[in-house]
C-alpha positions as CSV (number, residue, x, y, z in Angstrom):
1,M,-26.8,31.4,36.1
2,T,-26.6,28.2,34.0
3,R,-23.8,25.8,34.2
4,P,-22.4,24.3,31.0
5,N,-23.4,20.7,30.3
6,R,-20.2,18.7,30.2
7,S,-21.7,15.7,28.6
8,A,-23.1,17.9,25.7
9,A,-19.7,19.4,25.2
10,F,-18.1,16.0,25.2
11,A,-20.7,14.7,22.7
12,L,-20.0,17.7,20.4
13,A,-16.2,17.2,20.6
14,L,-16.7,13.5,19.8
15,A,-19.0,14.3,16.8
16,C,-16.4,16.7,15.5
17,A,-13.7,14.1,15.7
18,A,-15.8,11.5,14.0
19,S,-17.1,13.8,11.3
20,G,-14.1,15.4,9.8
21,C,-12.1,17.3,12.3
22,A,-9.7,14.3,12.5
23,P,-7.6,13.0,9.6
24,H,-9.1,10.2,7.5
25,A,-7.5,7.0,6.3
26,V,-7.0,7.0,2.5
27,R,-8.9,4.2,0.8
28,F,-7.3,2.1,-2.0
29,A,-8.7,3.1,-5.4
30,N,-9.3,0.4,-8.0
31,A,-6.1,-0.3,-9.8
32,T,-5.9,1.0,-13.4
33,R,-4.4,-2.3,-14.4
34,V,-3.3,-5.6,-12.7
35,E,-0.8,-8.1,-14.2
36,A,-1.2,-11.3,-12.4
37,F,1.4,-14.1,-12.7
38,C,-0.9,-16.5,-10.9
39,G,-1.3,-19.4,-13.3
40,S,-4.9,-20.7,-12.9
41,K,-5.4,-18.6,-9.8
42,Q,-6.5,-15.0,-9.7
43,A,-5.2,-11.9,-7.8
44,R,-7.2,-10.9,-4.8
45,A,-7.7,-7.1,-4.2
46,T,-8.0,-7.6,-0.4
47,G,-4.8,-9.5,-0.3
48,I,-3.0,-6.9,-2.3
49,A,-4.2,-4.1,0.0
50,S,-3.3,-6.1,3.1
51,V,0.3,-6.6,1.9
52,L,0.7,-3.0,0.9
53,T,-0.6,-1.7,4.2
54,S,1.7,-4.0,6.2
55,T,4.9,-2.2,5.0
56,D,7.7,-1.0,7.2
57,D,8.0,2.8,7.0
58,R,11.6,2.8,5.8
59,L,13.4,2.2,2.6
60,L,15.7,-0.8,2.2
61,D,19.1,-0.4,0.5
62,D,18.1,-2.4,-2.5
63,R,17.4,-0.1,-5.6
64,P,15.5,-2.3,-8.1
65,T,14.8,-1.5,-11.7
66,E,11.5,-2.2,-13.4
67,A,13.1,-5.3,-14.9
68,D,14.1,-6.5,-11.5
69,A,10.6,-6.1,-10.1
70,R,9.0,-7.8,-13.1
71,R,11.5,-10.7,-12.9
72,A,10.7,-11.2,-9.1
73,V,7.0,-11.2,-9.7
74,A,7.1,-13.5,-12.8
75,A,9.1,-16.1,-10.9
76,G,5.9,-17.3,-9.1
77,D,2.5,-16.3,-7.7
78,G,3.1,-12.5,-7.9
79,V,1.3,-9.4,-9.2
80,L,2.1,-6.0,-10.7
81,I,-0.5,-3.4,-9.9
82,Y,-0.7,0.1,-11.5
83,W,-2.4,3.2,-10.2
84,H,-2.4,7.0,-10.8
85,D,-0.6,8.1,-7.6
86,Q,-2.3,5.9,-5.0
87,P,-1.6,7.4,-1.6
88,L,-0.1,5.0,1.0
89,A,0.6,6.1,4.6
90,M,4.4,6.0,5.1
91,P,5.3,9.3,6.9
92,N,9.1,8.7,7.1
93,V,9.5,7.6,3.5
94,A,7.2,10.4,2.3
95,R,9.4,12.9,4.0
96,E,12.4,11.4,2.3
97,L,10.7,11.8,-1.1
98,G,9.6,15.4,-0.6
99,E,5.9,14.7,0.3
100,T,4.5,16.9,3.1
101,D,1.4,15.1,4.0
102,G,2.8,11.7,5.2
103,Y,1.7,9.7,2.1
104,V,3.8,8.3,-0.6
105,R,2.3,8.2,-4.1
106,V,2.4,4.7,-5.5
107,R,2.3,4.4,-9.3
108,E,3.2,0.7,-9.5
109,A,3.6,-2.1,-7.0
110,A,5.3,-5.4,-7.5
111,I,4.4,-8.1,-5.0
112,P,6.5,-11.2,-5.5
113,P,5.6,-14.4,-3.6
114,A,7.0,-14.6,-0.1
115,P,9.8,-17.2,0.4
116,E,8.7,-20.4,2.0
117,G,8.5,-20.0,5.8
118,A,9.4,-16.3,5.7
119,T,7.9,-13.9,8.2
120,T,8.5,-10.9,5.9
121,R,8.8,-10.2,2.2
122,H,10.3,-7.6,-0.1
123,L,7.9,-5.3,-1.9
124,Y,8.9,-3.2,-4.8
125,L,7.2,0.2,-5.3
126,L,7.4,2.8,-8.1
127,L,6.9,6.0,-6.2
128,R,6.6,9.7,-7.1
129,D,9.9,11.4,-6.1
130,R,10.1,15.2,-6.3
131,G,8.3,15.4,-9.6
132,G,10.0,12.2,-11.0
133,Q,9.6,8.6,-10.0
134,R,11.9,5.8,-8.8
135,W,11.7,2.2,-7.7
136,V,12.3,1.4,-4.1
137,T,12.3,-1.7,-1.9
138,V,10.4,-1.9,1.4
139,R,9.7,-4.7,3.8
140,A,6.1,-6.0,4.2
141,Y,5.0,-8.2,7.1
142,D,2.0,-9.8,5.4
143,V,3.3,-12.9,3.7
144,Q,0.0,-14.2,2.4
145,N,-0.3,-15.4,-1.2
146,V,-2.1,-12.7,-3.1
147,C,-3.2,-15.3,-5.7
148,V,-6.1,-17.5,-4.8
149,E,-8.0,-20.4,-6.3
150,G,-10.8,-19.4,-8.6
151,K,-11.5,-18.3,-12.1
152,R,-11.0,-15.0,-13.6
153,E,-14.1,-13.0,-14.3
154,G,-14.1,-11.2,-17.5
């Protein structure tokens, strides 16, 4: 009678978890368009992704319009980013908006500059909402400037 090899079973379970039996984090797709209000600086994709993934998973009471979001971004070093339904993990907000997989679908994000000395910032998102779309405000904990020194590459 042979005994099962526990280390082999553990290795198989570990391989299964690493290879696809566990959920995967969604990667950020390249934006379809970026409007940077950075002056002589350029918007940095890694900074944008960092700010977006630092969001609190709840909606704030503020209900901005597109004009409000654009005005906040144009006031300083901010950016508007456009996607075709970029998934962003926010399980509670996703449930509020009728999504069943724990991801909101971001169509546009407005990242205004963080106030001087602030530890959080407001972030404005245009999200898919039950077949339509609406602007929402969330709190982000990454307050870095998404515009950096450098020249735009064209």
